[in-house]
N, CA, C and O atoms as a Tripos MOL2 file, in Angstrom:
@<TRIPOS>MOLECULE
protein
  312   311    78     0     0
PROTEIN
NO_CHARGES

@<TRIPOS>ATOM
      1 N          22.1550 -102.4320    0.5610 N.3       1 MET1
      2 CA         21.0560 -101.5230    0.4550 C.3       1 MET1
      3 C          19.8230 -102.1430    1.0320 C.2       1 MET1
      4 O          19.4750 -103.2790    0.7110 O.2       1 MET1
      5 N          19.1250 -101.3640    1.9260 N.am      2 SER2
      6 CA         17.9260 -101.8270    2.5350 C.3       2 SER2
      7 C          16.7100 -101.4090    1.7480 C.2       2 SER2
      8 O          16.7640 -100.4260    1.0080 O.2       2 SER2
      9 N          15.6060 -102.1350    1.8870 N.am      3 LYS3
     10 CA         14.4510 -101.8950    1.1370 C.3       3 LYS3
     11 C          13.1610 -102.0290    1.9970 C.2       3 LYS3
     12 O          13.0510 -102.9110    2.8470 O.2       3 LYS3
     13 N          12.1940 -101.1170    1.7380 N.am      4 SER4
     14 CA         10.9200 -101.1990    2.4350 C.3       4 SER4
     15 C           9.8120 -100.8710    1.3860 C.2       4 SER4
     16 O           9.9390  -99.9780    0.5480 O.2       4 SER4
     17 N           8.7560 -101.6400    1.5020 N.am      5 THR5
     18 CA          7.6430 -101.3180    0.6120 C.3       5 THR5
     19 C           6.4560 -100.9150    1.4660 C.2       5 THR5
     20 O           6.3890 -101.3140    2.6290 O.2       5 THR5
     21 N           5.5200 -100.1450    0.9450 N.am      6 GLY6
     22 CA          4.3330  -99.7320    1.7010 C.3       6 GLY6
     23 C           3.3390  -99.0320    0.8460 C.2       6 GLY6
     24 O           3.4960  -98.8930   -0.3670 O.2       6 GLY6
     25 N           2.3170  -98.5970    1.5070 N.am      7 ILE7
     26 CA          1.2230  -97.8750    0.8630 C.3       7 ILE7
     27 C           1.0110  -96.5910    1.6270 C.2       7 ILE7
     28 O           0.7870  -96.5740    2.8370 O.2       7 ILE7
     29 N           1.0940  -95.4850    0.8410 N.am      8 PHE8
     30 CA          0.8080  -94.1320    1.3910 C.3       8 PHE8
     31 C          -0.6510  -93.8890    1.1390 C.2       8 PHE8
     32 O          -1.1350  -94.1060    0.0280 O.2       8 PHE8
     33 N          -1.3630  -93.4420    2.1460 N.am      9 ARG9
     34 CA         -2.8050  -93.0690    2.0150 C.3       9 ARG9
     35 C          -3.0710  -91.6280    2.3180 C.2       9 ARG9
     36 O          -2.5480  -91.0780    3.2870 O.2       9 ARG9
     37 N          -3.8960  -91.0010    1.4790 N.am     10 LYS10
     38 CA         -4.2900  -89.6330    1.7270 C.3      10 LYS10
     39 C          -5.7440  -89.5080    1.3570 C.2      10 LYS10
     40 O          -6.1520  -89.9100    0.2680 O.2      10 LYS10
     41 N          -6.5640  -88.9270    2.2990 N.am     11 SER11
     42 CA         -7.9410  -88.7460    2.0700 C.3      11 SER11
     43 C          -8.4060  -87.4760    2.6710 C.2      11 SER11
     44 O          -7.7170  -86.9430    3.5420 O.2      11 SER11
     45 N          -9.4800  -86.9690    2.2900 N.am     12 ASP12
     46 CA         -9.9960  -85.6980    2.9240 C.3      12 ASP12
     47 C         -10.8200  -86.1600    4.1480 C.2      12 ASP12
     48 O         -11.1740  -87.3250    4.3270 O.2      12 ASP12
     49 N         -11.0820  -85.1410    4.9570 N.am     13 HIS13
     50 CA        -11.8200  -85.5180    6.1890 C.3      13 HIS13
     51 C         -13.3050  -85.7780    5.9770 C.2      13 HIS13
     52 O         -13.9670  -86.2430    6.9050 O.2      13 HIS13
     53 N         -13.8500  -85.5050    4.8210 N.am     14 MET14
     54 CA        -15.2260  -85.7890    4.5010 C.3      14 MET14
     55 C         -15.3740  -87.1800    3.8680 C.2      14 MET14
     56 O         -16.5050  -87.6490    3.7460 O.2      14 MET14
     57 N         -14.3110  -87.8560    3.4640 N.am     15 GLY15
     58 CA        -14.3890  -89.1350    2.8970 C.3      15 GLY15
     59 C         -14.7330  -89.0890    1.4300 C.2      15 GLY15
     60 O         -15.1610  -90.1120    0.8940 O.2      15 GLY15
     61 N         -14.5800  -88.0060    0.7610 N.am     16 SER16
     62 CA        -15.0070  -87.9360   -0.6730 C.3      16 SER16
     63 C         -13.9460  -88.5060   -1.6170 C.2      16 SER16
     64 O         -14.2480  -88.7940   -2.7750 O.2      16 SER16
     65 N         -12.7010  -88.6750   -1.1390 N.am     17 TYR17
     66 CA        -11.7030  -89.3070   -1.9750 C.3      17 TYR17
     67 C         -10.6970  -90.0240   -1.1150 C.2      17 TYR17
     68 O         -10.5280  -89.6690    0.0520 O.2      17 TYR17
     69 N         -10.0080  -91.0440   -1.6590 N.am     18 GLU18
     70 CA         -8.9200  -91.7420   -0.9920 C.3      18 GLU18
     71 C          -7.8860  -92.0110   -2.1050 C.2      18 GLU18
     72 O          -8.1650  -92.6800   -3.1000 O.2      18 GLU18
     73 N          -6.6710  -91.4520   -1.8860 N.am     19 LEU19
     74 CA         -5.5720  -91.6110   -2.7780 C.3      19 LEU19
     75 C          -4.5970  -92.7050   -2.1400 C.2      19 LEU19
     76 O          -4.1320  -92.5310   -1.0130 O.2      19 LEU19
     77 N          -4.3270  -93.7530   -2.8460 N.am     20 LEU20
     78 CA         -3.3560  -94.7820   -2.3740 C.3      20 LEU20
     79 C          -2.1720  -94.8190   -3.3560 C.2      20 LEU20
     80 O          -2.3550  -94.8700   -4.5720 O.2      20 LEU20
     81 N          -0.9790  -94.7930   -2.8060 N.am     21 ILE21
     82 CA          0.1980  -94.9110   -3.6060 C.3      21 ILE21
     83 C           1.0720  -95.9900   -3.0380 C.2      21 ILE21
     84 O           1.5250  -95.9370   -1.8940 O.2      21 ILE21
     85 N           1.3040  -97.0190   -3.9200 N.am     22 GLU22
     86 CA          2.2120  -98.1160   -3.5910 C.3      22 GLU22
     87 C           3.6280  -97.6440   -3.9340 C.2      22 GLU22
     88 O           3.9010  -97.1390   -5.0220 O.2      22 GLU22
     89 N           4.5550  -97.8450   -2.9030 N.am     23 TYR23
     90 CA          5.8820  -97.3520   -3.1120 C.3      23 TYR23
     91 C           6.9010  -98.4190   -2.6210 C.2      23 TYR23
     92 O           6.5730  -99.3390   -1.8720 O.2      23 TYR23
     93 N           8.1380  -98.2350   -3.0870 N.am     24 THR24
     94 CA          9.3450  -98.9510   -2.5660 C.3      24 THR24
     95 C          10.3440  -97.9070   -2.2620 C.2      24 THR24
     96 O          10.6780  -97.0510   -3.0820 O.2      24 THR24
     97 N          10.8510  -98.0060   -0.9600 N.am     25 TYR25
     98 CA         11.8900  -97.0540   -0.5210 C.3      25 TYR25
     99 C          13.1480  -97.8240   -0.3060 C.2      25 TYR25
    100 O          13.1470  -98.8330    0.3990 O.2      25 TYR25
    101 N          14.2400  -97.3690   -0.9050 N.am     26 TYR26
    102 CA         15.5700  -97.9550   -0.7600 C.3      26 TYR26
    103 C          16.4700  -96.9870    0.0220 C.2      26 TYR26
    104 O          16.4280  -95.7760   -0.1980 O.2      26 TYR26
    105 N          17.2490  -97.5090    0.8960 N.am     27 TRP27
    106 CA         18.2340  -96.6060    1.5590 C.3      27 TRP27
    107 C          19.4750  -97.3600    1.9840 C.2      27 TRP27
    108 O          19.4620  -98.5800    2.1540 O.2      27 TRP27
    109 N          20.5360  -96.6140    2.1500 N.am     28 GLU28
    110 CA         21.8010  -97.1170    2.6360 C.3      28 GLU28
    111 C          22.2270  -96.1050    3.6930 C.2      28 GLU28
    112 O          22.2960  -94.9020    3.4390 O.2      28 GLU28
    113 N          22.5180  -96.6390    4.9120 N.am     29 ASP29
    114 CA         22.8820  -95.7230    5.9920 C.3      29 ASP29
    115 C          24.2150  -94.9870    5.7860 C.2      29 ASP29
    116 O          24.3800  -93.8790    6.2960 O.2      29 ASP29
    117 N          25.1150  -95.5440    5.0920 N.am     30 GLY30
    118 CA         26.3880  -94.9250    4.8680 C.3      30 GLY30
    119 C          27.3520  -95.2570    5.9560 C.2      30 GLY30
    120 O          27.0040  -95.8980    6.9470 O.2      30 GLY30
    121 N          28.5720  -94.8150    5.7680 N.am     31 ASP31
    122 CA         29.6120  -95.0720    6.8250 C.3      31 ASP31
    123 C          30.5590  -93.8260    6.7600 C.2      31 ASP31
    124 O          30.2200  -92.7750    6.2160 O.2      31 ASP31
    125 N          31.7030  -94.0150    7.3260 N.am     32 TYR32
    126 CA         32.7390  -92.9530    7.3580 C.3      32 TYR32
    127 C          33.1240  -92.4120    6.0570 C.2      32 TYR32
    128 O          33.3490  -91.2140    5.8850 O.2      32 TYR32
    129 N          33.2010  -93.3440    5.0980 N.am     33 TYR33
    130 CA         33.6290  -93.0220    3.7360 C.3      33 TYR33
    131 C          32.5330  -92.7220    2.6870 C.2      33 TYR33
    132 O          32.7620  -92.0750    1.6650 O.2      33 TYR33
    133 N          31.3030  -93.2460    3.0180 N.am     34 THR34
    134 CA         30.2290  -93.1610    2.0570 C.3      34 THR34
    135 C          29.0470  -92.4650    2.6840 C.2      34 THR34
    136 O          28.5680  -92.9210    3.7220 O.2      34 THR34
    137 N          28.5500  -91.3900    2.1160 N.am     35 PRO35
    138 CA         27.3800  -90.7040    2.6790 C.3      35 PRO35
    139 C          26.1340  -91.6170    2.5790 C.2      35 PRO35
    140 O          26.1000  -92.5340    1.7590 O.2      35 PRO35
    141 N          25.1670  -91.3690    3.3770 N.am     36 PRO36
    142 CA         23.8590  -92.0570    3.2500 C.3      36 PRO36
    143 C          23.1820  -91.7590    1.9450 C.2      36 PRO36
    144 O          23.3800  -90.6870    1.3740 O.2      36 PRO36
    145 N          22.4090  -92.6590    1.4710 N.am     37 SER37
    146 CA         21.7110  -92.4210    0.2330 C.3      37 SER37
    147 C          20.2980  -93.0850    0.3460 C.2      37 SER37
    148 O          20.0770  -94.0030    1.1360 O.2      37 SER37
    149 N          19.3650  -92.5650   -0.4860 N.am     38 ALA38
    150 CA         18.0130  -93.0500   -0.4890 C.3      38 ALA38
    151 C          17.3760  -92.8040   -1.8480 C.2      38 ALA38
    152 O          17.7190  -91.8750   -2.5790 O.2      38 ALA38
    153 N          16.4070  -93.7070   -2.1510 N.am     39 ASP39
    154 CA         15.6660  -93.5640   -3.4080 C.3      39 ASP39
    155 C          14.1990  -94.0500   -3.1710 C.2      39 ASP39
    156 O          13.9550  -95.0030   -2.4320 O.2      39 ASP39
    157 N          13.2820  -93.3810   -3.8040 N.am     40 LEU40
    158 CA         11.8960  -93.6910   -3.6560 C.3      40 LEU40
    159 C          11.3360  -93.9930   -5.0700 C.2      40 LEU40
    160 O          11.5450  -93.2270   -6.0100 O.2      40 LEU40
    161 N          10.6080  -95.1500   -5.1910 N.am     41 GLU41
    162 CA          9.9300  -95.4600   -6.4140 C.3      41 GLU41
    163 C           8.4590  -95.5370   -6.0740 C.2      41 GLU41
    164 O           8.0650  -96.3280   -5.2170 O.2      41 GLU41
    165 N           7.6740  -94.7670   -6.6990 N.am     42 MET42
    166 CA          6.2190  -94.7920   -6.5540 C.3      42 MET42
    167 C           5.7000  -95.6290   -7.6990 C.2      42 MET42
    168 O           5.7820  -95.2200   -8.8570 O.2      42 MET42
    169 N           5.1730  -96.7830   -7.3930 N.am     43 GLU43
    170 CA          4.8530  -97.8030   -8.4430 C.3      43 GLU43
    171 C           3.4010  -97.7330   -8.9790 C.2      43 GLU43
    172 O           3.1910  -97.8420  -10.1870 O.2      43 GLU43
    173 N           2.4820  -97.5660   -8.1600 N.am     44 LYS44
    174 CA          1.0750  -97.5300   -8.5610 C.3      44 LYS44
    175 C           0.3240  -96.4610   -7.7760 C.2      44 LYS44
    176 O           0.6640  -96.1630   -6.6310 O.2      44 LYS44
    177 N          -0.6990  -95.8870   -8.4040 N.am     45 ALA45
    178 CA         -1.5390  -94.8710   -7.7170 C.3      45 ALA45
    179 C          -2.9520  -95.1750   -8.0300 C.2      45 ALA45
    180 O          -3.3170  -95.4430   -9.1740 O.2      45 ALA45
    181 N          -3.7740  -95.1320   -6.9730 N.am     46 TYR46
    182 CA         -5.2030  -95.3950   -7.0460 C.3      46 TYR46
    183 C          -5.9690  -94.2660   -6.4580 C.2      46 TYR46
    184 O          -5.5850  -93.7350   -5.4160 O.2      46 TYR46
    185 N          -7.0870  -93.8590   -7.1140 N.am     47 LEU47
    186 CA         -8.0040  -92.8360   -6.5250 C.3      47 LEU47
    187 C          -9.3380  -93.5300   -6.4480 C.2      47 LEU47
    188 O          -9.9280  -93.9080   -7.4600 O.2      47 LEU47
    189 N          -9.8070  -93.6910   -5.2090 N.am     48 ASN48
    190 CA        -11.0710  -94.3590   -4.9590 C.3      48 ASN48
    191 C         -11.1720  -95.7160   -5.5820 C.2      48 ASN48
    192 O         -12.2300  -96.1230   -6.0610 O.2      48 ASN48
    193 N         -10.0160  -96.4440   -5.5730 N.am     49 GLY49
    194 CA         -9.9430  -97.8300   -6.1220 C.3      49 GLY49
    195 C          -9.7580  -97.9050   -7.6160 C.2      49 GLY49
    196 O          -9.7850  -99.0120   -8.1540 O.2      49 GLY49
    197 N          -9.5690  -96.7960   -8.3350 N.am     50 ILE50
    198 CA         -9.3790  -96.7840   -9.7470 C.3      50 ILE50
    199 C          -7.9060  -96.4900  -10.0240 C.2      50 ILE50
    200 O          -7.3450  -95.5360   -9.4850 O.2      50 ILE50
    201 N          -7.2890  -97.3110  -10.8610 N.am     51 ASP51
    202 CA         -5.8300  -97.1830  -11.1990 C.3      51 ASP51
    203 C          -5.6500  -95.8860  -11.9960 C.2      51 ASP51
    204 O          -6.1880  -95.7680  -13.0970 O.2      51 ASP51
    205 N          -4.9300  -94.9450  -11.4800 N.am     52 ILE52
    206 CA         -4.7030  -93.6670  -12.1060 C.3      52 ILE52
    207 C          -3.1300  -93.4320  -12.2470 C.2      52 ILE52
    208 O          -2.6620  -92.2940  -12.2270 O.2      52 ILE52
    209 N          -2.3960  -94.4970  -12.3810 N.am     53 THR53
    210 CA         -0.9090  -94.4040  -12.3640 C.3      53 THR53
    211 C          -0.4170  -93.5010  -13.5100 C.2      53 THR53
    212 O           0.4110  -92.6230  -13.2680 O.2      53 THR53
    213 N          -0.8870  -93.6850  -14.7120 N.am     54 SER54
    214 CA         -0.4260  -92.7960  -15.8230 C.3      54 SER54
    215 C          -0.7480  -91.3210  -15.5590 C.2      54 SER54
    216 O           0.1170  -90.4550  -15.6860 O.2      54 SER54
    217 N          -2.0060  -91.0510  -15.1910 N.am     55 PHE55
    218 CA         -2.4140  -89.7190  -14.9110 C.3      55 PHE55
    219 C          -1.5830  -89.1340  -13.7250 C.2      55 PHE55
    220 O          -1.1970  -87.9650  -13.7430 O.2      55 PHE55
    221 N          -1.3360  -89.9470  -12.7460 N.am     56 PHE56
    222 CA         -0.5640  -89.5910  -11.5800 C.3      56 PHE56
    223 C           0.8380  -89.0770  -12.0050 C.2      56 PHE56
    224 O           1.2780  -88.0000  -11.6020 O.2      56 PHE56
    225 N           1.5160  -89.9030  -12.8410 N.am     57 TYR57
    226 CA          2.8280  -89.4840  -13.2950 C.3      57 TYR57
    227 C           2.8060  -88.2820  -14.1990 C.2      57 TYR57
    228 O           3.7600  -87.5040  -14.1990 O.2      57 TYR57
    229 N           1.8190  -88.1080  -14.9250 N.am     58 ASP58
    230 CA          1.6410  -86.9560  -15.8720 C.3      58 ASP58
    231 C           1.4030  -85.6360  -15.1990 C.2      58 ASP58
    232 O           1.9450  -84.6090  -15.6080 O.2      58 ASP58
    233 N           0.5350  -85.6640  -14.0950 N.am     59 TYR59
    234 CA          0.0330  -84.4350  -13.5500 C.3      59 TYR59
    235 C           0.2260  -84.2520  -12.0510 C.2      59 TYR59
    236 O           0.2540  -83.1040  -11.6070 O.2      59 TYR59
    237 N           0.3610  -85.2950  -11.2370 N.am     60 ILE60
    238 CA          0.2770  -85.0830   -9.8220 C.3      60 ILE60
    239 C           1.6420  -85.3760   -9.0610 C.2      60 ILE60
    240 O           1.8750  -84.8110   -7.9920 O.2      60 ILE60
    241 N           2.4670  -86.1970   -9.5850 N.am     61 VAL61
    242 CA          3.6390  -86.7260   -8.9000 C.3      61 VAL61
    243 C           4.4660  -85.5970   -8.1810 C.2      61 VAL61
    244 O           4.8940  -85.7590   -7.0380 O.2      61 VAL61
    245 N           4.6620  -84.4980   -8.8720 N.am     62 ASP62
    246 CA          5.5310  -83.3880   -8.3750 C.3      62 ASP62
    247 C           4.9380  -82.7560   -7.1140 C.2      62 ASP62
    248 O           5.6600  -82.2580   -6.2500 O.2      62 ASP62
    249 N           3.5900  -82.7890   -7.0280 N.am     63 GLN63
    250 CA          2.9160  -82.1080   -5.8530 C.3      63 GLN63
    251 C           2.9780  -82.9350   -4.5830 C.2      63 GLN63
    252 O           2.8950  -82.3960   -3.4800 O.2      63 GLN63
    253 N           3.1270  -84.2740   -4.7420 N.am     64 ILE64
    254 CA          2.9720  -85.1730   -3.5890 C.3      64 ILE64
    255 C           4.2630  -85.9770   -3.2620 C.2      64 ILE64
    256 O           4.3200  -86.6590   -2.2390 O.2      64 ILE64
    257 N           5.2490  -85.8960   -4.0960 N.am     65 GLU65
    258 CA          6.4500  -86.7830   -3.9250 C.3      65 GLU65
    259 C           7.1090  -86.5220   -2.6100 C.2      65 GLU65
    260 O           7.4730  -87.4840   -1.9340 O.2      65 GLU65
    261 N           7.2970  -85.2620   -2.1780 N.am     66 SER66
    262 CA          7.9480  -84.9880   -0.9660 C.3      66 SER66
    263 C           7.1980  -85.5180    0.2960 C.2      66 SER66
    264 O           7.8080  -85.8650    1.3070 O.2      66 SER66
    265 N           5.8680  -85.5610    0.1810 N.am     67 GLU67
    266 CA          5.0530  -86.0820    1.2490 C.3      67 GLU67
    267 C           5.1690  -87.6180    1.3540 C.2      67 GLU67
    268 O           5.1970  -88.1800    2.4490 O.2      67 GLU67
    269 N           5.2350  -88.2540    0.2230 N.am     68 VAL68
    270 CA          5.3350  -89.7150    0.2230 C.3      68 VAL68
    271 C           6.7490  -90.1040    0.7050 C.2      68 VAL68
    272 O           6.8880  -91.0770    1.4460 O.2      68 VAL68
    273 N           7.8030  -89.3620    0.3000 N.am     69 LEU69
    274 CA          9.1510  -89.5990    0.7060 C.3      69 LEU69
    275 C           9.2130  -89.4450    2.2770 C.2      69 LEU69
    276 O           9.7730  -90.3170    2.9410 O.2      69 LEU69
    277 N           8.6800  -88.4200    2.8300 N.am     70 GLU70
    278 CA          8.6900  -88.2550    4.2850 C.3      70 GLU70
    279 C           8.0510  -89.3770    4.9740 C.2      70 GLU70
    280 O           8.5660  -89.8750    5.9750 O.2      70 GLU70
    281 N           6.9080  -89.8080    4.4600 N.am     71 TYR71
    282 CA          6.1380  -90.9340    5.0290 C.3      71 TYR71
    283 C           7.0010  -92.2010    4.9560 C.2      71 TYR71
    284 O           7.1020  -92.9350    5.9380 O.2      71 TYR71
    285 N           7.6040  -92.4520    3.8320 N.am     72 ALA72
    286 CA          8.4220  -93.6740    3.7010 C.3      72 ALA72
    287 C           9.6380  -93.6570    4.6220 C.2      72 ALA72
    288 O          10.0170  -94.6920    5.1690 O.2      72 ALA72
    289 N          10.2640  -92.4630    4.7980 N.am     73 GLN73
    290 CA         11.4080  -92.4340    5.7630 C.3      73 GLN73
    291 C          10.9360  -92.6850    7.1810 C.2      73 GLN73
    292 O          11.6010  -93.3860    7.9430 O.2      73 GLN73
    293 N           9.7920  -92.1210    7.5420 N.am     74 GLU74
    294 CA          9.2950  -92.3400    8.8880 C.3      74 GLU74
    295 C           8.9300  -93.7900    9.1740 C.2      74 GLU74
    296 O           9.0070  -94.2440   10.3150 O.2      74 GLU74
    297 N           8.5360  -94.5080    8.1380 N.am     75 ASN75
    298 CA          8.0740  -95.9240    8.2540 C.3      75 ASN75
    299 C           9.0080  -96.9650    7.6490 C.2      75 ASN75
    300 O           8.6090  -98.0980    7.3810 O.2      75 ASN75
    301 N          10.2150  -96.5740    7.4470 N.am     76 GLN76
    302 CA         11.1560  -97.5450    6.7200 C.3      76 GLN76
    303 C          11.4160  -98.8580    7.5000 C.2      76 GLN76
    304 O          11.6970  -99.8830    6.8780 O.2      76 GLN76
    305 N          11.3310  -98.8460    8.8050 N.am     77 TYR77
    306 CA         11.5950 -100.0960    9.5380 C.3      77 TYR77
    307 C          10.3830 -100.8780    9.9060 C.2      77 TYR77
    308 O          10.5070 -101.8500   10.6510 O.2      77 TYR77
    309 N           9.2070 -100.5220    9.4340 N.am     78 GLU78
    310 CA          7.9580 -101.2830    9.7600 C.3      78 GLU78
    311 C           7.7090 -102.2960    8.7420 C.2      78 GLU78
    312 O           6.7250 -103.0310    8.8290 O.2      78 GLU78
@<TRIPOS>BOND
     1     1     2 1
     2     2     3 1
     3     3     4 2
     4     3     5 am
     5     5     6 1
     6     6     7 1
     7     7     8 2
     8     7     9 am
     9     9    10 1
    10    10    11 1
    11    11    12 2
    12    11    13 am
    13    13    14 1
    14    14    15 1
    15    15    16 2
    16    15    17 am
    17    17    18 1
    18    18    19 1
    19    19    20 2
    20    19    21 am
    21    21    22 1
    22    22    23 1
    23    23    24 2
    24    23    25 am
    25    25    26 1
    26    26    27 1
    27    27    28 2
    28    27    29 am
    29    29    30 1
    30    30    31 1
    31    31    32 2
    32    31    33 am
    33    33    34 1
    34    34    35 1
    35    35    36 2
    36    35    37 am
    37    37    38 1
    38    38    39 1
    39    39    40 2
    40    39    41 am
    41    41    42 1
    42    42    43 1
    43    43    44 2
    44    43    45 am
    45    45    46 1
    46    46    47 1
    47    47    48 2
    48    47    49 am
    49    49    50 1
    50    50    51 1
    51    51    52 2
    52    51    53 am
    53    53    54 1
    54    54    55 1
    55    55    56 2
    56    55    57 am
    57    57    58 1
    58    58    59 1
    59    59    60 2
    60    59    61 am
    61    61    62 1
    62    62    63 1
    63    63    64 2
    64    63    65 am
    65    65    66 1
    66    66    67 1
    67    67    68 2
    68    67    69 am
    69    69    70 1
    70    70    71 1
    71    71    72 2
    72    71    73 am
    73    73    74 1
    74    74    75 1
    75    75    76 2
    76    75    77 am
    77    77    78 1
    78    78    79 1
    79    79    80 2
    80    79    81 am
    81    81    82 1
    82    82    83 1
    83    83    84 2
    84    83    85 am
    85    85    86 1
    86    86    87 1
    87    87    88 2
    88    87    89 am
    89    89    90 1
    90    90    91 1
    91    91    92 2
    92    91    93 am
    93    93    94 1
    94    94    95 1
    95    95    96 2
    96    95    97 am
    97    97    98 1
    98    98    99 1
    99    99   100 2
   100    99   101 am
   101   101   102 1
   102   102   103 1
   103   103   104 2
   104   103   105 am
   105   105   106 1
   106   106   107 1
   107   107   108 2
   108   107   109 am
   109   109   110 1
   110   110   111 1
   111   111   112 2
   112   111   113 am
   113   113   114 1
   114   114   115 1
   115   115   116 2
   116   115   117 am
   117   117   118 1
   118   118   119 1
   119   119   120 2
   120   119   121 am
   121   121   122 1
   122   122   123 1
   123   123   124 2
   124   123   125 am
   125   125   126 1
   126   126   127 1
   127   127   128 2
   128   127   129 am
   129   129   130 1
   130   130   131 1
   131   131   132 2
   132   131   133 am
   133   133   134 1
   134   134   135 1
   135   135   136 2
   136   135   137 am
   137   137   138 1
   138   138   139 1
   139   139   140 2
   140   139   141 am
   141   141   142 1
   142   142   143 1
   143   143   144 2
   144   143   145 am
   145   145   146 1
   146   146   147 1
   147   147   148 2
   148   147   149 am
   149   149   150 1
   150   150   151 1
   151   151   152 2
   152   151   153 am
   153   153   154 1
   154   154   155 1
   155   155   156 2
   156   155   157 am
   157   157   158 1
   158   158   159 1
   159   159   160 2
   160   159   161 am
   161   161   162 1
   162   162   163 1
   163   163   164 2
   164   163   165 am
   165   165   166 1
   166   166   167 1
   167   167   168 2
   168   167   169 am
   169   169   170 1
   170   170   171 1
   171   171   172 2
   172   171   173 am
   173   173   174 1
   174   174   175 1
   175   175   176 2
   176   175   177 am
   177   177   178 1
   178   178   179 1
   179   179   180 2
   180   179   181 am
   181   181   182 1
   182   182   183 1
   183   183   184 2
   184   183   185 am
   185   185   186 1
   186   186   187 1
   187   187   188 2
   188   187   189 am
   189   189   190 1
   190   190   191 1
   191   191   192 2
   192   191   193 am
   193   193   194 1
   194   194   195 1
   195   195   196 2
   196   195   197 am
   197   197   198 1
   198   198   199 1
   199   199   200 2
   200   199   201 am
   201   201   202 1
   202   202   203 1
   203   203   204 2
   204   203   205 am
   205   205   206 1
   206   206   207 1
   207   207   208 2
   208   207   209 am
   209   209   210 1
   210   210   211 1
   211   211   212 2
   212   211   213 am
   213   213   214 1
   214   214   215 1
   215   215   216 2
   216   215   217 am
   217   217   218 1
   218   218   219 1
   219   219   220 2
   220   219   221 am
   221   221   222 1
   222   222   223 1
   223   223   224 2
   224   223   225 am
   225   225   226 1
   226   226   227 1
   227   227   228 2
   228   227   229 am
   229   229   230 1
   230   230   231 1
   231   231   232 2
   232   231   233 am
   233   233   234 1
   234   234   235 1
   235   235   236 2
   236   235   237 am
   237   237   238 1
   238   238   239 1
   239   239   240 2
   240   239   241 am
   241   241   242 1
   242   242   243 1
   243   243   244 2
   244   243   245 am
   245   245   246 1
   246   246   247 1
   247   247   248 2
   248   247   249 am
   249   249   250 1
   250   250   251 1
   251   251   252 2
   252   251   253 am
   253   253   254 1
   254   254   255 1
   255   255   256 2
   256   255   257 am
   257   257   258 1
   258   258   259 1
   259   259   260 2
   260   259   261 am
   261   261   262 1
   262   262   263 1
   263   263   264 2
   264   263   265 am
   265   265   266 1
   266   266   267 1
   267   267   268 2
   268   267   269 am
   269   269   270 1
   270   270   271 1
   271   271   272 2
   272   271   273 am
   273   273   274 1
   274   274   275 1
   275   275   276 2
   276   275   277 am
   277   277   278 1
   278   278   279 1
   279   279   280 2
   280   279   281 am
   281   281   282 1
   282   282   283 1
   283   283   284 2
   284   283   285 am
   285   285   286 1
   286   286   287 1
   287   287   288 2
   288   287   289 am
   289   289   290 1
   290   290   291 1
   291   291   292 2
   292   291   293 am
   293   293   294 1
   294   294   295 1
   295   295   296 2
   296   295   297 am
   297   297   298 1
   298   298   299 1
   299   299   300 2
   300   299   301 am
   301   301   302 1
   302   302   303 1
   303   303   304 2
   304   303   305 am
   305   305   306 1
   306   306   307 1
   307   307   308 2
   308   307   309 am
   309   309   310 1
   310   310   311 1
   311   311   312 2
@<TRIPOS>SUBSTRUCTURE
     1 MET1         2 RESIDUE 1 A MET
     2 SER2         6 RESIDUE 1 A SER
     3 LYS3        10 RESIDUE 1 A LYS
     4 SER4        14 RESIDUE 1 A SER
     5 THR5        18 RESIDUE 1 A THR
     6 GLY6        22 RESIDUE 1 A GLY
     7 ILE7        26 RESIDUE 1 A ILE
     8 PHE8        30 RESIDUE 1 A PHE
     9 ARG9        34 RESIDUE 1 A ARG
    10 LYS10       38 RESIDUE 1 A LYS
    11 SER11       42 RESIDUE 1 A SER
    12 ASP12       46 RESIDUE 1 A ASP
    13 HIS13       50 RESIDUE 1 A HIS
    14 MET14       54 RESIDUE 1 A MET
    15 GLY15       58 RESIDUE 1 A GLY
    16 SER16       62 RESIDUE 1 A SER
    17 TYR17       66 RESIDUE 1 A TYR
    18 GLU18       70 RESIDUE 1 A GLU
    19 LEU19       74 RESIDUE 1 A LEU
    20 LEU20       78 RESIDUE 1 A LEU
    21 ILE21       82 RESIDUE 1 A ILE
    22 GLU22       86 RESIDUE 1 A GLU
    23 TYR23       90 RESIDUE 1 A TYR
    24 THR24       94 RESIDUE 1 A THR
    25 TYR25       98 RESIDUE 1 A TYR
    26 TYR26      102 RESIDUE 1 A TYR
    27 TRP27      106 RESIDUE 1 A TRP
    28 GLU28      110 RESIDUE 1 A GLU
    29 ASP29      114 RESIDUE 1 A ASP
    30 GLY30      118 RESIDUE 1 A GLY
    31 ASP31      122 RESIDUE 1 A ASP
    32 TYR32      126 RESIDUE 1 A TYR
    33 TYR33      130 RESIDUE 1 A TYR
    34 THR34      134 RESIDUE 1 A THR
    35 PRO35      138 RESIDUE 1 A PRO
    36 PRO36      142 RESIDUE 1 A PRO
    37 SER37      146 RESIDUE 1 A SER
    38 ALA38      150 RESIDUE 1 A ALA
    39 ASP39      154 RESIDUE 1 A ASP
    40 LEU40      158 RESIDUE 1 A LEU
    41 GLU41      162 RESIDUE 1 A GLU
    42 MET42      166 RESIDUE 1 A MET
    43 GLU43      170 RESIDUE 1 A GLU
    44 LYS44      174 RESIDUE 1 A LYS
    45 ALA45      178 RESIDUE 1 A ALA
    46 TYR46      182 RESIDUE 1 A TYR
    47 LEU47      186 RESIDUE 1 A LEU
    48 ASN48      190 RESIDUE 1 A ASN
    49 GLY49      194 RESIDUE 1 A GLY
    50 ILE50      198 RESIDUE 1 A ILE
    51 ASP51      202 RESIDUE 1 A ASP
    52 ILE52      206 RESIDUE 1 A ILE
    53 THR53      210 RESIDUE 1 A THR
    54 SER54      214 RESIDUE 1 A SER
    55 PHE55      218 RESIDUE 1 A PHE
    56 PHE56      222 RESIDUE 1 A PHE
    57 TYR57      226 RESIDUE 1 A TYR
    58 ASP58      230 RESIDUE 1 A ASP
    59 TYR59      234 RESIDUE 1 A TYR
    60 ILE60      238 RESIDUE 1 A ILE
    61 VAL61      242 RESIDUE 1 A VAL
    62 ASP62      246 RESIDUE 1 A ASP
    63 GLN63      250 RESIDUE 1 A GLN
    64 ILE64      254 RESIDUE 1 A ILE
    65 GLU65      258 RESIDUE 1 A GLU
    66 SER66      262 RESIDUE 1 A SER
    67 GLU67      266 RESIDUE 1 A GLU
    68 VAL68      270 RESIDUE 1 A VAL
    69 LEU69      274 RESIDUE 1 A LEU
    70 GLU70      278 RESIDUE 1 A GLU
    71 TYR71      282 RESIDUE 1 A TYR
    72 ALA72      286 RESIDUE 1 A ALA
    73 GLN73      290 RESIDUE 1 A GLN
    74 GLU74      294 RESIDUE 1 A GLU
    75 ASN75      298 RESIDUE 1 A ASN
    76 GLN76      302 RESIDUE 1 A GLN
    77 TYR77      306 RESIDUE 1 A TYR
    78 GLU78      310 RESIDUE 1 A GLU
């Protein structure tokens, strides 16, 4: 299983907020007998430098998870 860690950044164009999400992305390419698989762990979340991890998991994670997953897949080899 391969592993990549990174930071997903999202901010508005006016600079009024910056959301940072630390993540680890695991994947296995698969072969003839085994299909490919992947898993994403979002470990920490910060809003303008303040740790909001608990709030993030309680209220926000469902709205942004697919965006972070797409970013992690695009950057898995960096």
